[in-house]
N, CA, C and O atoms as a GROMACS GRO file, in nm:
protein
  332
    1MET      N    1  -0.255   2.992  -0.748
    1MET     CA    2  -0.200   2.934  -0.631
    1MET      C    3  -0.051   2.914  -0.589
    1MET      O    4   0.028   2.892  -0.681
    2PRO      N    5  -0.006   2.919  -0.472
    2PRO     CA    6   0.126   2.918  -0.415
    2PRO      C    7   0.188   2.806  -0.480
    2PRO      O    8   0.107   2.716  -0.502
    3MET      N    9   0.317   2.780  -0.521
    3MET     CA   10   0.356   2.640  -0.497
    3MET      C   11   0.357   2.545  -0.334
    3MET      O   12   0.373   2.424  -0.324
    4ALA      N   13   0.341   2.610  -0.259
    4ALA     CA   14   0.363   2.523  -0.075
    4ALA      C   15   0.223   2.505  -0.026
    4ALA      O   16   0.183   2.434   0.066
    5ASP      N   17   0.169   2.568  -0.090
    5ASP     CA   18  -0.024   2.526  -0.101
    5ASP      C   19  -0.045   2.380  -0.203
    5ASP      O   20  -0.100   2.283  -0.152
    6LEU      N   21   0.007   2.373  -0.355
    6LEU     CA   22   0.013   2.236  -0.428
    6LEU      C   23   0.088   2.128  -0.350
    6LEU      O   24   0.033   2.021  -0.322
    7LEU      N   25   0.203   2.155  -0.318
    7LEU     CA   26   0.196   2.089  -0.181
    7LEU      C   27   0.171   2.061  -0.123
    7LEU      O   28   0.255   1.974  -0.101
    8VAL      N   29   0.103   2.055  -0.051
    8VAL     CA   30   0.060   2.039   0.107
    8VAL      C   31  -0.021   1.939   0.017
    8VAL      O   32   0.004   1.818   0.009
    9GLN      N   33  -0.140   2.019  -0.063
    9GLN     CA   34  -0.281   1.963  -0.058
    9GLN      C   35  -0.257   1.812  -0.130
    9GLN      O   36  -0.337   1.721  -0.111
   10GLY      N   37  -0.115   1.796  -0.233
   10GLY     CA   38  -0.108   1.676  -0.276
   10GLY      C   39  -0.024   1.589  -0.172
   10GLY      O   40  -0.046   1.469  -0.186
   11ILE      N   41   0.046   1.612  -0.094
   11ILE     CA   42   0.062   1.514   0.030
   11ILE      C   43  -0.060   1.507   0.095
   11ILE      O   44  -0.077   1.385   0.100
   12GLU      N   45  -0.182   1.571   0.162
   12GLU     CA   46  -0.290   1.482   0.237
   12GLU      C   47  -0.396   1.409   0.146
   12GLU      O   48  -0.488   1.338   0.186
   13LEU      N   49  -0.352   1.455  -0.047
   13LEU     CA   50  -0.366   1.341  -0.049
   13LEU      C   51  -0.328   1.237  -0.132
   13LEU      O   52  -0.388   1.190  -0.228
   14MET      N   53  -0.194   1.201  -0.071
   14MET     CA   54  -0.152   1.091  -0.108
   14MET      C   55  -0.166   1.012   0.057
   14MET      O   56  -0.154   0.891   0.075
   15VAL      N   57  -0.190   1.098   0.148
   15VAL     CA   58  -0.228   1.040   0.286
   15VAL      C   59  -0.321   1.013   0.277
   15VAL      O   60  -0.361   0.904   0.319
   16LEU      N   61  -0.378   1.077   0.232
   16LEU     CA   62  -0.594   1.043   0.249
   16LEU      C   63  -0.620   0.904   0.149
   16LEU      O   64  -0.719   0.833   0.168
   17GLY      N   65  -0.507   0.869   0.029
   17GLY     CA   66  -0.587   0.788  -0.064
   17GLY      C   67  -0.472   0.677   0.001
   17GLY      O   68  -0.539   0.575   0.018
   18MET      N   69  -0.290   0.640   0.057
   18MET     CA   70  -0.283   0.586   0.112
   18MET      C   71  -0.347   0.548   0.295
   18MET      O   72  -0.298   0.455   0.358
   19GLY      N   73  -0.392   0.585   0.320
   19GLY     CA   74  -0.507   0.518   0.459
   19GLY      C   75  -0.683   0.479   0.439
   19GLY      O   76  -0.761   0.432   0.522
   20ILE      N   77  -0.711   0.527   0.261
   20ILE     CA   78  -0.784   0.445   0.247
   20ILE      C   79  -0.734   0.278   0.166
   20ILE      O   80  -0.809   0.181   0.164
   21VAL      N   81  -0.659   0.279   0.134
   21VAL     CA   82  -0.592   0.173   0.059
   21VAL      C   83  -0.559   0.080   0.208
   21VAL      O   84  -0.575  -0.042   0.201
   22PHE      N   85  -0.531   0.118   0.289
   22PHE     CA   86  -0.438   0.036   0.438
   22PHE      C   87  -0.574  -0.005   0.531
   22PHE      O   88  -0.607  -0.120   0.558
   23SER      N   89  -0.615   0.068   0.556
   23SER     CA   90  -0.773   0.067   0.584
   23SER      C   91  -0.819  -0.093   0.492
   23SER      O   92  -0.785  -0.206   0.528
   24PHE      N   93  -0.899  -0.060   0.379
   24PHE     CA   94  -0.931  -0.152   0.369
   24PHE      C   95  -0.840  -0.291   0.335
   24PHE      O   96  -0.894  -0.391   0.287
   25LEU      N   97  -0.712  -0.287   0.362
   25LEU     CA   98  -0.681  -0.386   0.351
   25LEU      C   99  -0.666  -0.504   0.454
   25LEU      O  100  -0.664  -0.627   0.454
   26VAL      N  101  -0.654  -0.377   0.562
   26VAL     CA  102  -0.724  -0.450   0.723
   26VAL      C  103  -0.820  -0.528   0.704
   26VAL      O  104  -0.830  -0.651   0.710
   27LEU      N  105  -0.917  -0.413   0.671
   27LEU     CA  106  -1.020  -0.487   0.639
   27LEU      C  107  -1.088  -0.677   0.584
   27LEU      O  108  -1.158  -0.769   0.628
   28LEU      N  109  -0.994  -0.631   0.446
   28LEU     CA  110  -0.986  -0.777   0.392
   28LEU      C  111  -0.920  -0.882   0.469
   28LEU      O  112  -0.960  -0.996   0.495
   29VAL      N  113  -0.822  -0.830   0.497
   29VAL     CA  114  -0.761  -0.966   0.624
   29VAL      C  115  -0.816  -0.986   0.751
   29VAL      O  116  -0.754  -1.067   0.819
   30PHE      N  117  -0.946  -0.920   0.819
   30PHE     CA  118  -0.972  -0.999   0.920
   30PHE      C  119  -1.091  -1.016   0.858
   30PHE      O  120  -1.172  -1.082   0.923
   31THR      N  121  -1.139  -0.965   0.715
   31THR     CA  122  -1.304  -1.038   0.668
   31THR      C  123  -1.227  -1.231   0.596
   31THR      O  124  -1.309  -1.313   0.556
   32MET      N  125  -1.068  -1.266   0.593
   32MET     CA  126  -1.039  -1.358   0.531
   32MET      C  127  -1.031  -1.422   0.646
   32MET      O  128  -1.123  -1.502   0.665
   33GLN      N  129  -0.982  -1.416   0.699
   33GLN     CA  130  -0.987  -1.450   0.918
   33GLN      C  131  -1.180  -1.456   0.937
   33GLN      O  132  -1.212  -1.348   0.888
   34GLY      N  133  -1.216  -1.476   0.950
   34GLY     CA  134  -1.386  -1.442   0.909
   34GLY      C  135  -1.388  -1.549   0.937
   34GLY      O  136  -1.384  -1.622   1.036
   35MET      N  137  -1.402  -1.556   0.746
   35MET     CA  138  -1.400  -1.687   0.665
   35MET      C  139  -1.341  -1.770   0.719
   35MET      O  140  -1.418  -1.824   0.798
   36SER      N  141  -1.220  -1.824   0.725
   36SER     CA  142  -1.177  -1.934   0.719
   36SER      C  143  -1.229  -2.012   0.854
   36SER      O  144  -1.256  -2.131   0.870
   37TRP      N  145  -1.234  -1.867   0.977
   37TRP     CA  146  -1.341  -1.897   1.093
   37TRP      C  147  -1.446  -2.028   1.093
   37TRP      O  148  -1.460  -2.141   1.138
   38LEU      N  149  -1.498  -1.947   1.024
   38LEU     CA  150  -1.606  -2.005   0.948
   38LEU      C  151  -1.666  -2.055   0.891
   38LEU      O  152  -1.789  -2.047   0.886
   39ALA      N  153  -1.570  -2.143   0.811
   39ALA     CA  154  -1.566  -2.304   0.686
   39ALA      C  155  -1.495  -2.360   0.820
   39ALA      O  156  -1.466  -2.478   0.840
   40HIS      N  157  -1.479  -2.282   0.881
   40HIS     CA  158  -1.366  -2.415   1.040
   40HIS      C  159  -1.482  -2.495   1.112
   40HIS      O  160  -1.479  -2.610   1.155
   41ARG      N  161  -1.592  -2.397   1.114
   41ARG     CA  162  -1.728  -2.403   1.242
   41ARG      C  163  -1.808  -2.519   1.180
   41ARG      O  164  -1.857  -2.620   1.231
   42ILE      N  165  -1.805  -2.473   1.053
   42ILE     CA  166  -1.859  -2.519   1.014
   42ILE      C  167  -1.902  -2.686   0.934
   42ILE      O  168  -1.999  -2.761   0.941
   43GLY      N  169  -1.745  -2.688   0.848
   43GLY     CA  170  -1.707  -2.783   0.798
   43GLY      C  171  -1.648  -2.880   0.906
   43GLY      O  172  -1.671  -2.996   0.873
   44GLY      N  173  -1.588  -2.874   1.010
   44GLY     CA  174  -1.537  -2.955   1.106
   44GLY      C  175  -1.360  -3.010   1.056
   44GLY      O  176  -1.271  -2.953   0.992
   45GLU      N  177  -1.365  -3.073   1.086
   45GLU     CA  178  -1.203  -3.097   1.095
   45GLU      C  179  -1.152  -3.179   0.983
   45GLU      O  180  -1.038  -3.202   0.942
   46GLU      N  181  -1.251  -3.211   0.952
   46GLU     CA  182  -1.236  -3.287   0.782
   46GLU      C  183  -1.195  -3.233   0.658
   46GLU      O  184  -1.166  -3.300   0.559
   47LEU      N  185  -1.195  -3.092   0.667
   47LEU     CA  186  -1.176  -2.976   0.561
   47LEU      C  187  -1.055  -3.000   0.558
   47LEU      O  188  -1.012  -3.011   0.443
   48TYR      N  189  -0.960  -3.016   0.659
   48TYR     CA  190  -0.794  -2.962   0.673
   48TYR      C  191  -0.724  -3.132   0.701
   48TYR      O  192  -0.610  -3.144   0.655
   49HIS      N  193  -0.779  -3.251   0.766
   49HIS     CA  194  -0.742  -3.386   0.741
   49HIS      C  195  -0.810  -3.455   0.672
   49HIS      O  196  -0.895  -3.533   0.714
   50ALA      N  197  -0.771  -3.425   0.501
   50ALA     CA  198  -0.849  -3.506   0.413
   50ALA      C  199  -0.741  -3.618   0.391
   50ALA      O  200  -0.618  -3.609   0.389
   51GLU      N  201  -0.823  -3.722   0.375
   51GLU     CA  202  -0.694  -3.805   0.328
   51GLU      C  203  -0.677  -3.784   0.138
   51GLU      O  204  -0.763  -3.784   0.050
   52PRO      N  205  -0.487  -3.762   0.128
   52PRO     CA  206  -0.398  -3.754   0.037
   52PRO      C  207  -0.490  -3.859  -0.104
   52PRO      O  208  -0.533  -3.973  -0.123
   53GLY      N  209  -0.481  -3.737  -0.167
   53GLY     CA  210  -0.570  -3.814  -0.368
   53GLY      C  211  -0.434  -3.924  -0.387
   53GLY      O  212  -0.336  -3.959  -0.320
   54PRO      N  213  -0.487  -3.949  -0.503
   54PRO     CA  214  -0.373  -4.082  -0.586
   54PRO      C  215  -0.237  -4.051  -0.577
   54PRO      O  216  -0.198  -3.983  -0.482
   55SER      N  217  -0.148  -4.097  -0.674
   55SER     CA  218  -0.024  -4.001  -0.663
   55SER      C  219  -0.070  -3.980  -0.836
   55SER      O  220  -0.153  -4.035  -0.909
   56ALA      N  221   0.064  -3.834  -0.857
   56ALA     CA  222   0.040  -3.827  -1.014
   56ALA      C  223   0.105  -3.962  -1.152
   56ALA      O  224   0.210  -4.024  -1.135
   57ALA      N  225   0.052  -3.974  -1.227
   57ALA     CA  226   0.039  -4.084  -1.325
   57ALA      C  227   0.126  -4.119  -1.393
   57ALA      O  228   0.143  -4.041  -1.486
   58PRO      N  229   0.213  -4.228  -1.394
   58PRO     CA  230   0.339  -4.260  -1.491
   58PRO      C  231   0.321  -4.192  -1.646
   58PRO      O  232   0.237  -4.227  -1.729
   59VAL      N  233   0.408  -4.099  -1.659
   59VAL     CA  234   0.451  -4.000  -1.828
   59VAL      C  235   0.482  -4.112  -1.904
   59VAL      O  236   0.589  -4.173  -1.895
   60PRO      N  237   0.363  -4.148  -2.001
   60PRO     CA  238   0.417  -4.242  -2.152
   60PRO      C  239   0.542  -4.248  -2.186
   60PRO      O  240   0.620  -4.161  -2.147
   61ALA      N  241   0.574  -4.326  -2.247
   61ALA     CA  242   0.706  -4.297  -2.340
   61ALA      C  243   0.750  -4.211  -2.442
   61ALA      O  244   0.857  -4.158  -2.473
   62ALA      N  245   0.639  -4.214  -2.485
   62ALA     CA  246   0.624  -4.068  -2.612
   62ALA      C  247   0.614  -3.908  -2.541
   62ALA      O  248   0.597  -3.804  -2.605
   63GLU      N  249   0.625  -3.915  -2.441
   63GLU     CA  250   0.540  -3.790  -2.334
   63GLU      C  251   0.683  -3.765  -2.263
   63GLU      O  252   0.723  -3.652  -2.237
   64ALA      N  253   0.723  -3.827  -2.247
   64ALA     CA  254   0.890  -3.844  -2.154
   64ALA      C  255   0.986  -3.827  -2.240
   64ALA      O  256   1.082  -3.761  -2.199
   65ASP      N  257   0.992  -3.882  -2.392
   65ASP     CA  258   1.088  -3.808  -2.522
   65ASP      C  259   1.045  -3.691  -2.536
   65ASP      O  260   1.118  -3.639  -2.620
   66VAL      N  261   0.972  -3.622  -2.504
   66VAL     CA  262   0.950  -3.446  -2.549
   66VAL      C  263   0.960  -3.420  -2.456
   66VAL      O  264   1.080  -3.439  -2.477
   67ILE      N  265   0.953  -3.373  -2.296
   67ILE     CA  266   0.958  -3.369  -2.211
   67ILE      C  267   1.145  -3.339  -2.245
   67ILE      O  268   1.201  -3.229  -2.240
   68ALA      N  269   1.193  -3.437  -2.270
   68ALA     CA  270   1.361  -3.473  -2.260
   68ALA      C  271   1.431  -3.348  -2.395
   68ALA      O  272   1.530  -3.276  -2.378
   69ALA      N  273   1.347  -3.353  -2.520
   69ALA     CA  274   1.384  -3.312  -2.584
   69ALA      C  275   1.371  -3.089  -2.546
   69ALA      O  276   1.459  -3.005  -2.565
   70ILE      N  277   1.246  -3.070  -2.500
   70ILE     CA  278   1.199  -2.990  -2.452
   70ILE      C  279   1.354  -2.946  -2.366
   70ILE      O  280   1.428  -2.858  -2.413
   71GLY      N  281   1.384  -3.016  -2.245
   71GLY     CA  282   1.499  -2.949  -2.141
   71GLY      C  283   1.587  -2.936  -2.268
   71GLY      O  284   1.636  -2.841  -2.328
   72ALA      N  285   1.586  -3.064  -2.286
   72ALA     CA  286   1.773  -3.016  -2.412
   72ALA      C  287   1.784  -2.902  -2.489
   72ALA      O  288   1.872  -2.822  -2.459
   73ALA      N  289   1.716  -2.880  -2.576
   73ALA     CA  290   1.629  -2.741  -2.603
   73ALA      C  291   1.649  -2.604  -2.505
   73ALA      O  292   1.708  -2.509  -2.555
   74VAL      N  293   1.602  -2.597  -2.375
   74VAL     CA  294   1.580  -2.480  -2.318
   74VAL      C  295   1.796  -2.479  -2.258
   74VAL      O  296   1.880  -2.391  -2.279
   75TYR      N  297   1.810  -2.604  -2.191
   75TYR     CA  298   1.953  -2.591  -2.179
   75TYR      C  299   2.031  -2.544  -2.285
   75TYR      O  300   2.137  -2.491  -2.250
   76ARG      N  301   2.000  -2.550  -2.436
   76ARG     CA  302   2.180  -2.538  -2.518
   76ARG      C  303   2.092  -2.397  -2.553
   76ARG      O  304   2.163  -2.298  -2.568
   77TYR      N  305   1.930  -2.374  -2.569
   77TYR     CA  306   1.937  -2.181  -2.601
   77TYR      C  307   2.029  -2.158  -2.428
   77TYR      O  308   2.146  -2.168  -2.467
   78ARG      N  309   2.036  -2.140  -2.300
   78ARG     CA  310   2.096  -2.080  -2.216
   78ARG      C  311   2.209  -2.090  -2.196
   78ARG      O  312   2.278  -2.010  -2.132
   79ALA      N  313   2.259  -2.231  -2.269
   79ALA     CA  314   2.433  -2.218  -2.273
   79ALA      C  315   2.514  -2.110  -2.407
   79ALA      O  316   2.634  -2.080  -2.401
   80ARG      N  317   2.410  -2.060  -2.534
   80ARG     CA  318   2.401  -1.996  -2.580
   80ARG      C  319   2.409  -1.880  -2.589
   80ARG      O  320   2.431  -1.829  -2.698
   81HIS      N  321   2.397  -1.821  -2.496
   81HIS     CA  322   2.325  -1.692  -2.450
   81HIS      C  323   2.316  -1.597  -2.252
   81HIS      O  324   2.244  -1.515  -2.197
   82ARG      N  325   2.460  -1.693  -2.212
   82ARG     CA  326   2.483  -1.652  -2.095
   82ARG      C  327   2.583  -1.493  -2.170
   82ARG      O  328   2.630  -1.464  -2.280
   83LYS      N  329   2.572  -1.409  -1.997
   83LYS     CA  330   2.570  -1.320  -1.972
   83LYS      C  331   2.704  -1.282  -1.978
   83LYS      O  332   2.738  -1.167  -1.951
   0.00000   0.00000   0.00000
């Protein structure tokens, strides 16, 4: 089989594969938009305007010391291994 025919078949296969992937992604986008619309219709506005939850709990002193030690170790490592 001549090299030109193999090249044409390769390009055809590439275009076919890329077309299938593009079509799937477009279908996925429309499906996700439809699901979002459906969730909005079923759930109403309360899904999107929920009250904020409680704020993060304060970190205990022992954990704060561990976090500070890890931060210092990372800083020291980065200072030693600069390019």
